[in-house]
C-alpha positions in Angstrom: -32.1 82.6 -23.9 -29.8 85.4 -23.2 -28.1 87.2 -26.1 -25.3 89.7 -25.2 -26.0 93.4 -26.0 -22.6 93.7 -27.7 -22.4 90.2 -29.1 -19.8 90.6 -31.8 -18.5 93.1 -34.3 -18.2 92.7 -38.1 -15.5 94.8 -39.8 -14.5 95.4 -43.3 -10.9 96.6 -43.9 -9.8 99.0 -46.6 -8.4 96.0 -48.6 -11.9 94.3 -48.5 -11.2 91.7 -45.8 -14.2 90.9 -43.5 -13.5 89.9 -39.9 -15.8 88.9 -37.0 -14.7 89.6 -33.4 -16.6 88.1 -30.5 -17.5 90.2 -27.5 -20.1 87.9 -25.9 -20.3 86.0 -22.7 -21.0 82.6 -24.3 -19.4 82.9 -27.7 -20.8 83.1 -31.2 -21.5 79.8 -33.1 -20.7 79.8 -36.8 -20.1 77.3 -39.6 -16.6 76.4 -38.3 -17.3 76.1 -34.6 -17.5 78.5 -31.7 -15.8 81.9 -31.7 -15.1 82.8 -28.0 -14.8 86.2 -26.4 -11.8 88.1 -27.7 -11.3 85.8 -30.7 -11.4 87.0 -34.3 -11.9 85.1 -37.6 -11.4 86.4 -41.2 -13.9 85.3 -43.7 -11.8 85.6 -46.9 -14.9 86.2 -49.0 -16.7 83.0 -47.8 -20.3 83.3 -46.6 -21.0 82.4 -43.0 -24.0 82.2 -40.7 -23.6 83.5 -37.2 -25.8 81.9 -34.6 -26.3 84.1 -31.5 -28.6 81.7 -29.8 -32.4 82.1 -29.1 -33.0 81.4 -32.8 -31.2 84.6 -33.9 -29.0 84.1 -36.9 -27.2 86.6 -39.2 -26.0 85.7 -42.7 -22.8 87.3 -43.9 -23.2 87.2 -47.7 -20.9 88.6 -50.4 -23.2 88.4 -53.4 -26.9 88.1 -54.2 -26.8 84.4 -54.8 -25.4 83.7 -51.3 -28.1 86.0 -49.9 -30.9 84.2 -51.8 -29.6 80.9 -50.5 -29.6 82.1 -46.9 -33.1 83.5 -47.3 -34.4 80.3 -48.9 -32.9 78.4 -46.0 -35.0 80.5 -43.7 -31.9 81.7 -41.8 -30.7 78.2 -40.9 -27.4 78.1 -39.1 -26.5 75.2 -41.4 -27.0 77.2 -44.7 -23.4 77.1 -45.9 -22.2 73.8 -44.2 
C-alpha cells in the first residue's frame, strides 16, 4: 500500500491545542472517521490513533496511561474507540 510522503501534520498551539491536518492523497483514518486532504481536526486533549494504511499507525497520547494503553494494544487503530 501507498502512504503519502507528507501524509499529515500534527501541530501544538501556544495555548496547548493539538490539531491534525491532512495532506495525503487518500486521507487519514482516525477514531472518528476519515480526515480528507485539507481538513483539520482539533483533539481537545483526547487521545487518538491515526491510521495511515499499510499497518502504519500513530498514537497521539497526552499522558503516560494513554501511551501505555496504546502500546499494550499493539498500535491497534481501535485503541481508543
